[in-house]
C-alpha positions as CSV (number, residue, x, y, z in Angstrom):
1,M,-38.8,-2.1,-77.2
2,G,-39.6,-2.5,-80.9
3,I,-38.5,-3.7,-84.3
4,L,-36.2,-1.6,-86.4
5,E,-36.3,-2.4,-90.2
6,P,-33.0,-2.1,-92.2
7,G,-32.1,1.5,-92.9
8,C,-34.8,2.9,-90.5
9,T,-34.4,5.3,-87.5
10,Q,-36.3,5.3,-84.2
11,D,-36.3,8.2,-81.6
12,I,-36.2,7.1,-78.0
13,T,-37.5,9.5,-75.2
14,F,-36.1,9.4,-71.7
15,T,-38.1,11.0,-68.9
16,Y,-36.7,12.0,-65.5
17,F,-38.9,12.6,-62.5
18,G,-36.9,14.8,-60.1
19,M,-36.8,14.2,-56.4
20,K,-36.1,17.0,-54.0
21,N,-32.4,17.4,-53.2
22,Q,-31.4,14.1,-54.8
23,K,-28.9,13.3,-57.6
24,F,-28.8,10.2,-59.8
25,D,-26.2,8.7,-62.1
26,V,-27.2,5.5,-63.9
27,A,-26.8,3.6,-67.2
28,A,-29.4,2.4,-69.6
29,V,-28.5,-0.7,-71.7
30,C,-30.0,-1.2,-75.2
31,Q,-30.0,-4.9,-76.1
32,T,-30.2,-6.1,-79.7
33,E,-31.0,-9.6,-80.7
34,G,-28.0,-11.2,-82.3
35,G,-26.0,-8.0,-81.8
36,P,-24.0,-6.1,-79.2
37,E,-25.4,-4.1,-76.2
38,Y,-25.3,-0.3,-76.2
39,E,-25.1,1.7,-72.9
40,V,-26.5,5.2,-72.4
41,A,-25.4,7.2,-69.3
42,L,-28.3,9.0,-67.6
43,K,-27.7,11.7,-65.0
44,G,-30.3,13.8,-63.2
45,Q,-30.6,16.1,-60.2
46,A,-33.6,18.0,-58.8
47,S,-33.7,21.2,-56.7
48,K,-36.5,23.6,-55.6
49,L,-36.8,27.1,-57.1
50,D,-35.8,29.8,-54.6
51,F,-35.1,33.5,-54.7
52,V,-34.4,36.5,-52.4
53,L,-35.7,40.1,-52.9
54,D,-33.7,42.5,-50.8
55,K,-36.6,45.0,-50.2
56,T,-40.3,45.2,-50.7
57,E,-40.8,48.9,-49.7
58,L,-39.4,52.0,-51.3
59,D,-39.9,55.5,-49.8
60,F,-38.7,58.3,-52.1
61,G,-39.6,61.0,-49.6
62,E,-40.2,64.5,-51.0
63,V,-39.4,64.9,-54.6
64,P,-40.4,67.5,-57.3
65,Y,-43.5,66.1,-58.9
66,T,-42.0,66.4,-62.4
67,E,-38.7,64.8,-61.7
68,V,-37.9,61.1,-62.1
69,Q,-36.1,59.4,-59.1
70,E,-34.4,56.0,-59.3
71,R,-33.9,53.3,-56.7
72,E,-32.6,49.7,-57.1
73,V,-33.9,46.3,-55.8
74,L,-31.8,43.2,-55.9
75,L,-33.3,39.9,-57.0
76,V,-31.1,36.8,-56.2
77,N,-31.5,33.2,-57.5
78,T,-30.6,31.1,-54.5
79,G,-31.6,27.9,-56.1
80,K,-29.8,25.6,-58.6
81,V,-32.3,26.1,-61.4
82,A,-32.8,29.1,-63.6
83,F,-36.1,31.0,-63.5
84,Q,-37.8,33.8,-65.3
85,Y,-39.4,36.9,-63.8
86,S,-41.5,39.9,-65.0
87,W,-43.0,43.1,-63.6
88,N,-46.8,43.6,-63.6
89,L,-47.7,47.3,-63.4
90,C,-51.5,47.0,-64.1
91,A,-52.4,48.0,-60.6
92,L,-50.9,51.5,-60.9
93,S,-53.3,54.4,-60.6
94,R,-51.5,56.3,-63.4
95,P,-49.2,54.8,-66.0
96,S,-46.6,57.6,-65.7
97,V,-45.9,57.2,-62.0
98,L,-43.7,54.1,-62.0
99,D,-41.5,52.0,-64.3
100,C,-39.1,49.2,-63.9
101,W,-36.0,48.2,-65.9
102,P,-35.5,45.5,-67.0
103,I,-39.2,44.8,-67.2
104,A,-38.6,41.0,-67.6
105,G,-35.7,38.6,-67.7
106,E,-34.1,35.3,-66.7
107,I,-31.7,34.6,-63.8
108,K,-29.5,31.6,-63.8
109,A,-28.7,29.5,-60.7
110,G,-26.6,31.5,-58.2
111,D,-26.9,34.8,-60.2
112,K,-28.5,38.0,-59.3
113,E,-30.2,40.9,-61.1
114,R,-30.3,44.6,-60.1
115,I,-33.6,46.1,-61.1
116,T,-34.1,49.9,-61.3
117,I,-37.4,51.3,-60.1
118,R,-38.1,54.7,-61.5
119,F,-40.7,56.9,-59.7
120,R,-42.3,60.2,-60.6
121,A,-45.1,61.5,-58.4
122,G,-46.7,63.5,-61.3
123,I,-49.0,65.4,-58.8
124,P,-48.1,67.5,-55.7
125,E,-49.6,65.0,-53.3
126,E,-48.7,62.0,-51.2
127,V,-48.5,59.1,-53.7
128,S,-48.6,55.4,-52.8
129,E,-48.4,52.7,-55.5
130,V,-48.0,48.9,-55.7
131,A,-45.9,47.1,-58.3
132,L,-46.2,43.3,-58.7
133,L,-43.2,41.1,-59.3
134,E,-43.9,37.7,-60.9
135,V,-41.2,35.0,-60.4
136,A,-41.7,31.6,-62.0
137,H,-44.7,29.9,-60.5
138,F,-44.6,31.7,-57.2
139,E,-47.2,34.1,-55.9
140,R,-46.8,37.7,-56.9
141,Q,-44.6,39.8,-54.7
142,R,-46.0,43.2,-53.8
143,I,-43.5,46.1,-53.9
144,H,-44.9,49.2,-52.1
145,V,-43.6,52.5,-53.5
146,R,-44.3,55.9,-51.8
147,G,-43.4,59.5,-52.3
148,H,-44.5,63.0,-51.7
149,G,-44.7,65.2,-54.8
150,I,-43.8,68.9,-54.2
151,F,-43.8,71.7,-56.7
152,P,-42.7,75.3,-57.1
153,G,-46.0,77.0,-56.2
154,I,-47.2,80.5,-56.4
155,L,-50.1,82.6,-55.1
156,L,-51.8,85.4,-56.9
157,M,-52.7,88.4,-54.7
158,Q,-54.7,91.5,-55.2
159,G,-52.9,94.8,-55.4
160,G,-49.2,95.6,-55.3
161,G,-48.8,95.0,-51.6
162,G,-47.2,98.3,-50.7
163,R,-45.8,99.3,-47.3
164,G,-49.2,100.3,-45.9
165,D,-50.8,97.0,-47.0
166,H,-50.1,94.5,-44.3
167,G,-53.0,92.2,-44.9
168,F,-53.1,89.3,-47.3
169,K,-55.9,89.2,-49.9
170,G,-55.8,86.5,-52.6
171,L,-57.0,87.1,-56.1
172,E,-60.6,86.0,-56.7
173,R,-60.9,82.4,-57.6
174,W,-62.9,81.2,-60.6
175,E,-65.1,79.1,-58.3
176,E,-64.9,81.3,-55.2
177,E,-67.5,79.5,-53.1
178,A,-65.9,76.1,-53.6
179,H,-62.5,77.7,-52.8
180,Q,-63.7,79.1,-49.5
181,T,-65.0,75.7,-48.5
182,N,-61.6,74.2,-49.4
183,K,-59.9,76.9,-47.2
184,E,-62.0,75.9,-44.2
185,L,-61.0,72.2,-44.7
186,A,-57.4,73.2,-45.2
187,L,-57.4,75.1,-41.9
188,Q,-58.8,72.1,-40.1
189,R,-56.1,69.9,-41.6
190,L,-53.3,72.2,-40.7
191,L,-54.5,72.7,-37.1
192,T,-54.7,68.9,-36.8
193,N,-51.6,67.8,-38.6
194,G,-49.4,70.8,-37.9
195,P,-47.2,72.7,-40.4
196,P,-46.4,70.9,-43.7
197,P,-42.8,70.2,-44.8
198,L,-40.8,73.3,-45.5
199,A,-40.2,72.2,-49.0
200,A,-43.9,72.3,-49.8
201,C,-44.5,75.9,-48.8
202,V,-42.5,78.8,-47.4
203,S,-44.1,80.5,-44.3
204,N,-42.3,83.3,-42.6
205,S,-43.4,82.1,-39.2
206,T,-43.3,78.4,-39.7
207,N,-39.8,78.0,-38.3
208,S,-40.2,80.4,-35.4
209,S,-43.7,79.4,-34.3
210,M,-43.0,75.7,-33.7
211,Q,-39.8,74.9,-31.9
212,I,-39.5,71.2,-31.2
213,S,-37.3,69.8,-28.5
214,V,-36.7,66.2,-27.6
215,Q,-37.2,65.2,-24.0
216,S,-37.2,61.5,-23.1
217,G,-37.8,60.6,-26.8
218,Q,-40.9,62.7,-27.1
219,E,-41.6,65.9,-29.1
220,V,-42.7,68.9,-27.0
221,S,-44.0,72.1,-28.5
222,T,-42.8,75.3,-26.9
223,S,-45.8,77.3,-28.3
224,E,-49.3,77.0,-27.0
225,Q,-51.0,76.6,-30.4
226,W,-49.6,77.0,-33.9
227,Q,-51.7,79.2,-36.2
228,P,-51.1,78.9,-39.9
229,E,-50.7,82.1,-41.9
230,P,-53.3,83.2,-44.5
231,Q,-50.8,82.5,-47.4
232,L,-50.3,78.9,-46.1
233,I,-54.1,78.3,-45.9
234,E,-54.6,79.7,-49.3
235,F,-51.9,77.5,-50.7
236,E,-53.1,74.3,-49.0
237,A,-56.6,75.0,-50.4
238,E,-55.4,74.6,-54.0
239,P,-57.6,72.2,-55.9
240,T,-56.4,68.8,-56.9
241,F,-54.5,68.8,-60.1
242,Q,-56.4,68.0,-63.2
243,K,-55.2,64.7,-64.6
244,S,-55.4,63.3,-68.2
245,G,-56.2,59.8,-69.3
246,R,-54.2,56.6,-68.6
247,G,-52.0,57.1,-71.7
248,S,-50.8,54.5,-74.2
249,A,-50.6,50.8,-73.5
250,R,-47.5,49.3,-72.0
251,N,-45.5,46.7,-73.9
252,K,-43.0,44.5,-72.1
253,A,-39.6,45.6,-73.4
254,D,-36.1,45.7,-72.1
255,W,-36.1,49.5,-71.8
256,R,-38.4,52.4,-72.6
257,P,-38.6,56.0,-71.5
258,M,-41.1,57.2,-68.9
259,L,-44.4,58.5,-70.3
260,E,-44.6,62.2,-70.5
261,L,-46.7,64.0,-67.9
262,P,-50.0,65.6,-69.1
263,P,-50.3,69.3,-68.4
264,V,-51.7,70.1,-65.0
265,T,-53.4,73.2,-63.6
266,A,-52.9,74.1,-60.0
267,A,-55.4,76.9,-59.6
268,Q,-57.9,79.0,-61.6
269,Y,-58.2,82.7,-60.8
270,C,-60.5,85.4,-62.1
271,C,-59.4,89.0,-62.8
272,N,-62.4,91.1,-63.6
273,F,-61.9,94.7,-64.8
274,G,-65.6,95.5,-64.7
275,H,-67.1,98.0,-67.0
276,I,-64.7,100.2,-69.0
277,V,-65.8,103.2,-71.1
278,L,-64.7,103.0,-74.7
279,G,-61.5,105.1,-75.2
280,H,-60.5,104.6,-71.6
281,S,-58.2,101.9,-70.1
282,G,-58.8,99.7,-67.1
283,K,-56.0,98.7,-64.8
284,K,-55.5,95.9,-62.3
285,V,-52.4,95.3,-60.2
286,I,-51.7,91.8,-58.9
287,S,-48.8,90.3,-57.1
288,V,-47.2,86.9,-57.6
289,Y,-46.1,85.4,-54.2
290,N,-43.5,82.6,-54.1
291,C,-44.6,79.7,-51.8
292,F,-41.6,77.5,-52.7
293,H,-38.3,77.2,-50.8
294,E,-36.3,78.0,-53.9
295,N,-36.5,80.6,-56.6
296,V,-39.5,80.4,-58.9
297,N,-39.4,81.3,-62.6
298,F,-42.3,81.7,-64.9
299,N,-43.0,83.0,-68.4
300,I,-45.4,85.8,-69.5
301,S,-47.2,85.3,-72.7
302,R,-47.1,89.0,-73.7
303,K,-47.9,88.5,-77.4
304,V,-50.9,86.3,-76.6
305,L,-52.2,88.9,-74.2
306,M,-51.8,91.7,-76.7
307,Q,-53.9,89.8,-79.2
308,Y,-56.9,90.1,-76.9
309,G,-56.3,93.7,-75.9
310,F,-54.4,93.2,-72.7
311,Q,-51.0,94.5,-71.8
312,I,-48.7,93.7,-68.9
313,S,-45.8,95.4,-67.2
314,P,-43.1,94.4,-66.6
315,E,-42.9,92.2,-69.7
316,K,-40.2,89.9,-68.2
317,V,-39.7,88.5,-64.8
318,S,-36.4,86.7,-64.2
319,K,-37.2,85.1,-60.8
320,V,-39.1,85.4,-57.6
321,L,-37.2,84.8,-54.3
322,P,-38.6,82.4,-51.7
323,G,-41.3,84.1,-49.6
324,K,-41.2,87.2,-51.8
325,K,-43.5,88.7,-54.4
326,V,-43.4,90.6,-57.6
327,K,-45.9,93.1,-58.8
328,L,-47.6,92.9,-62.2
329,E,-49.7,95.6,-63.8
330,L,-52.4,94.5,-66.3
331,T,-54.0,97.1,-68.6
332,C,-57.1,96.6,-70.8
333,F,-58.0,99.1,-73.6
334,R,-60.3,99.5,-76.5
335,D,-60.5,102.5,-78.9
336,R,-63.4,104.9,-78.6
337,S,-64.5,103.9,-82.1
338,G,-64.6,100.3,-81.1
339,E,-67.7,98.2,-80.5
340,E,-69.3,97.7,-77.1
341,G,-69.1,94.2,-75.6
342,K,-67.2,91.7,-73.5
343,Q,-63.5,91.1,-73.9
344,E,-62.0,88.1,-72.2
345,T,-59.2,85.6,-72.5
346,T,-57.5,82.9,-70.3
347,W,-54.0,83.9,-69.3
348,I,-51.8,80.8,-68.7
349,I,-48.9,81.3,-66.3
350,P,-46.5,78.4,-66.7
351,V,-44.1,77.9,-63.8
352,R,-40.8,76.4,-64.7
353,G,-40.7,72.9,-63.3
354,G,-44.2,73.3,-62.0
355,P,-47.9,73.4,-62.9
356,F,-49.9,75.9,-64.9
357,Y,-51.9,78.7,-63.3
358,E,-55.0,80.0,-65.2
359,V,-56.2,83.6,-64.9
360,K,-59.4,84.5,-66.6
361,L,-59.2,88.1,-67.7
362,V,-62.7,89.7,-68.2
363,S,-63.7,93.2,-69.1
364,E,-66.9,94.8,-70.4
365,F,-66.5,97.8,-72.7
366,V,-69.5,100.2,-72.8
367,R,-70.5,103.6,-74.3
368,P,-72.3,105.7,-71.7
369,D,-75.8,106.8,-72.5
370,L,-78.7,108.4,-70.7
371,E,-82.5,108.7,-71.0
372,L,-84.4,111.9,-70.6
373,S,-87.8,112.0,-69.0
374,S,-88.9,114.3,-71.8
375,D,-87.4,115.3,-75.1
376,S,-89.1,118.7,-75.1
377,I,-89.6,121.6,-72.7
378,D,-92.5,124.0,-73.1
379,F,-92.1,127.2,-71.1
380,G,-95.5,128.6,-72.3
381,H,-96.0,132.3,-71.9
382,V,-93.3,134.1,-69.9
383,P,-93.3,137.9,-69.4
384,V,-90.2,139.7,-70.5
385,G,-87.8,140.2,-67.6
386,Q,-89.2,137.3,-65.5
387,V,-87.7,133.8,-65.0
388,K,-89.4,130.4,-65.4
389,R,-87.8,127.1,-64.5
390,I,-88.6,123.6,-65.5
391,T,-86.9,120.5,-64.1
392,I,-86.2,117.4,-66.3
393,K,-85.1,114.0,-65.1
394,Q,-82.1,112.1,-66.5
395,L,-81.5,108.3,-66.2
396,G,-78.2,106.7,-67.1
397,C,-74.6,106.9,-66.4
398,R,-71.7,109.4,-66.6
399,V,-73.2,112.8,-67.9
400,Q,-71.8,116.3,-68.2
401,L,-73.4,119.4,-69.5
402,S,-70.8,121.7,-71.0
403,K,-71.2,125.2,-69.7
404,Q,-68.6,126.6,-72.2
405,S,-70.2,125.2,-75.3
406,F,-73.7,126.2,-74.0
407,A,-72.5,129.8,-73.5
408,D,-71.3,129.9,-77.1
409,F,-74.6,128.7,-78.2
410,L,-76.4,131.4,-76.2
411,G,-74.2,134.1,-77.6
412,T,-75.2,133.3,-81.1
413,L,-78.8,132.9,-80.2
414,M,-79.1,136.2,-78.3
415,Y,-77.7,138.1,-81.3
416,F,-80.7,137.2,-83.3
417,V,-83.7,136.7,-81.0
418,W,-82.7,138.4,-77.8
419,F,-83.5,136.0,-75.0
420,R,-81.7,134.0,-72.4
421,V,-81.7,130.3,-71.4
422,A,-79.6,129.1,-68.5
423,L,-78.9,125.8,-66.6
424,C,-79.8,126.2,-62.9
425,G,-77.8,123.2,-61.9
426,P,-76.2,121.0,-62.0
427,G,-74.1,122.1,-65.0
428,S,-72.4,118.7,-64.8
429,A,-73.0,115.5,-62.9
430,M,-71.8,112.0,-62.4
431,I,-74.8,109.6,-62.6
432,A,-74.4,106.0,-61.5
433,P,-76.0,103.3,-63.7
434,G,-79.7,103.3,-63.1
435,D,-79.7,106.4,-60.9
436,I,-81.7,109.6,-61.5
437,Q,-80.4,113.2,-61.8
438,F,-82.7,116.2,-61.9
439,V,-81.6,119.2,-64.1
440,T,-83.4,122.5,-63.9
441,V,-83.5,124.7,-67.1
442,S,-84.6,128.4,-66.7
443,F,-85.9,130.8,-69.4
444,T,-85.7,134.6,-69.2
445,P,-87.0,136.4,-72.3
446,T,-85.5,139.8,-73.1
447,A,-87.9,140.5,-76.0
448,A,-91.5,139.8,-76.9
449,S,-91.2,136.9,-79.4
450,Y,-91.6,133.2,-79.9
451,F,-88.5,131.0,-79.4
452,N,-87.9,127.4,-80.4
453,Q,-84.3,126.0,-79.9
454,K,-82.5,122.8,-79.0
455,L,-80.4,122.3,-75.9
456,A,-77.6,119.7,-76.4
457,L,-76.7,117.5,-73.4
458,R,-73.2,116.2,-73.9
459,I,-72.3,112.8,-72.5
460,M,-68.6,112.2,-71.8
461,D,-67.1,109.6,-74.0
462,N,-70.2,109.4,-76.2
463,P,-70.2,111.3,-79.5
464,N,-73.9,111.4,-79.6
465,R,-75.8,114.2,-77.8
466,C,-79.2,114.1,-76.2
467,L,-81.3,117.0,-77.6
468,S,-84.0,118.7,-75.8
469,N,-86.3,121.1,-77.6
470,E,-87.2,124.4,-75.8
471,N,-90.4,126.1,-76.8
472,M,-90.4,129.6,-75.3
473,G,-92.7,132.5,-76.0
474,T,-94.1,135.9,-74.9
475,E,-97.2,137.9,-75.8
476,N,-96.8,141.2,-77.7
477,C,-97.6,144.0,-75.2
478,I,-96.4,147.2,-77.0
479,Q,-98.4,149.3,-79.4
480,E,-97.2,152.2,-81.4
481,L,-99.4,155.1,-80.3
482,F,-101.0,153.9,-77.0
483,L,-100.4,151.4,-74.2
484,C,-102.5,148.3,-74.0
485,N,-102.1,145.3,-71.6
486,P,-103.3,142.2,-73.4
487,T,-102.1,139.8,-70.6
488,E,-103.9,138.4,-67.7
489,Y,-101.7,140.1,-65.1
490,T,-101.1,143.7,-64.1
491,I,-98.0,145.5,-65.5
492,E,-96.3,148.8,-64.3
493,V,-95.3,151.4,-66.9
494,Y,-92.5,154.0,-66.2
495,S,-90.2,156.3,-68.1
496,T,-86.5,155.4,-68.0
497,D,-85.5,158.9,-68.7
498,F,-87.6,160.9,-66.3
499,D,-88.7,158.5,-63.5
500,S,-86.5,159.3,-60.4
501,K,-87.7,156.1,-58.7
502,Y,-86.5,154.0,-61.6
503,K,-83.1,155.8,-61.5
504,E,-82.8,155.2,-57.8
505,E,-83.5,151.5,-58.2
506,E,-81.0,151.3,-61.0
507,Y,-78.4,152.8,-58.7
508,F,-79.3,150.4,-55.9
509,L,-79.0,147.4,-58.2
510,Q,-75.7,148.6,-59.7
511,V,-74.0,148.8,-56.2
512,Y,-75.6,145.5,-55.0
513,D,-72.8,142.9,-54.9
514,Q,-75.0,140.0,-56.4
515,Y,-76.0,142.1,-59.4
516,E,-73.7,140.8,-62.2
517,N,-73.9,141.3,-66.0
518,D,-77.1,143.3,-65.6
519,R,-78.8,140.2,-64.2
520,M,-80.0,139.0,-60.8
521,E,-82.9,136.8,-59.8
522,L,-85.2,138.4,-57.1
523,P,-88.7,137.6,-55.9
524,L,-91.4,138.8,-58.2
525,R,-93.0,142.0,-56.7
526,P,-96.4,143.3,-57.6
527,P,-96.8,146.5,-59.8
528,G,-96.2,149.7,-57.8
529,A,-94.5,147.9,-54.9
530,P,-91.3,149.6,-53.5
531,T,-87.8,148.4,-54.2
532,W,-86.8,145.1,-52.6
533,P,-85.9,145.9,-49.0
534,K,-82.5,144.2,-48.9
535,V,-81.5,145.9,-52.1
536,A,-82.7,149.4,-51.0
537,K,-81.1,149.0,-47.6
538,H,-77.8,148.1,-49.1
539,G,-78.0,150.9,-51.7
540,R,-78.8,153.6,-49.1
541,K,-75.9,152.4,-47.0
542,V,-73.5,152.6,-49.9
543,R,-74.9,156.1,-50.9
544,R,-74.3,157.4,-47.3
545,E,-70.8,156.0,-47.3
546,E,-70.1,157.7,-50.6
547,L,-71.4,161.1,-49.3
548,I,-69.3,160.8,-46.2
549,R,-66.2,159.9,-48.3
550,Q,-66.9,162.9,-50.7
551,R,-67.2,165.3,-47.7
552,E,-63.9,164.0,-46.2
553,I,-62.1,164.5,-49.6
554,K,-63.5,168.0,-49.9
555,A,-62.5,168.9,-46.4
556,R,-58.9,167.7,-46.9
557,S,-58.8,169.7,-50.2
558,L,-59.8,172.9,-48.4
559,A,-57.2,172.3,-45.6
560,T,-54.4,171.8,-48.1
561,S,-55.3,175.1,-49.9
562,S,-55.2,177.1,-46.7
563,V,-51.8,175.8,-45.7
564,L,-50.2,176.4,-49.1
565,A,-51.3,180.0,-49.4
566,P,-48.9,181.8,-46.9
567,S,-46.0,179.9,-48.2
568,S,-46.6,181.2,-51.7
569,K,-46.6,184.8,-50.4
570,A,-43.3,184.4,-48.6
571,R,-41.6,183.4,-51.9
572,S,-42.8,186.5,-53.7
573,P,-40.2,189.2,-54.4
């Protein structure tokens, strides 16, 4: 009620308190003093909010972890009053795993809304998530979404896997100890749970080793105990994919695309070429094994590898069939003039529709070197015609003493100073890092003089040479008019022109099979001692054989002359 002044307006508010499932139709009368009555019809009806959701669980089964799968849920308004709804995705472990469209809306009385649930596993694991549906003032509805992410997986194996290679040996992992622990856990899981779905990993014996038959509604295994193959254990031991952050914030909108997946790495391998000599190339052969039930395709970053000194063959791989493998040959090279040091890079193998595989390529380029126990050799005083040996010690790696170049060096040296130096073995050697090699150098003077020369030890693949100084000398022992022995040892003097014993010994040495180039090493004999017994025995034997042979030739010559004489007379006139 109230007073309304001339020309004024007054708003009147009507309030209706609804009663459950009741309908009202009344009239409100406005009475004016001294004026007519005005009727206002009032109608009202009340109903509870109600809805039906056709499903609260969605199982997508096995799906490629990068693909987006869609399912629908039906939301029906069974009441007589419109209500609003919205999806709450704050409980998701990852923002890219689930999305709904429309994300929010209003449903009128008696209407229904088809809502699309989009699911992407994002990781090759069993994924279970919960989406919350908020309808009007009701409690949140929990929608359970499950799925198993699978992916086209590969294994990297050592070697080419030829016909004679029947065993399986995976390429070394970057964290090998942790991987071995994962393999033990994977083996326990497989023995407990049985073989995984065929879509997750191809195993040549998976189908044949476990044959399941149904008897009275129960599964019965026809094999005693299933044993997983090494490839399957290796594959199941792959570490969990590396995940990125939660991504950008979500805004409630009618429609938006799924968030992009962050890059993931399935496994990290290590391919170590070890130590490589500068100027040489190291080679490693690995095989890519397809663990997926379909063809696997991957790209090779050939240009990236070449930037870091690595080459690969073949350069392109079209596809790898299920359960098969393809051989890849990696080569690492650095020029001989290059610097020593480590060379490494991370080779990324992107599998189409799958994760990344990282292979750390490592090599160490070195220039071989050695260390001599002494940089000089002093032979002291050596009598002409005798031999003195001194052994030196070498420490280091691959070493070779070139006999050919050393012989050239001797030829020039002998032309001027008349002496001989020789290596008594080894002339060349392979020395492992840190090992020791003994080399003996012998000196045989052919004239009375003092010698000082350098012996070059050549190291393969190293332009530098280790030099060893040889100090070699003799004492003068010849005078012009008389003989004098200035040494501390007795010497024997003889005439090479008139001494028959000397001539006999020369003959014995000439016919001895070990006497080459007027040289042979024999035990030192004291002055006046007879010829070496083995040399004299062999010489006398050869001399007797020559005498017998000469006698036989002379006898045959005389017999031929006696036979031809009568024949010549018969032909005379």
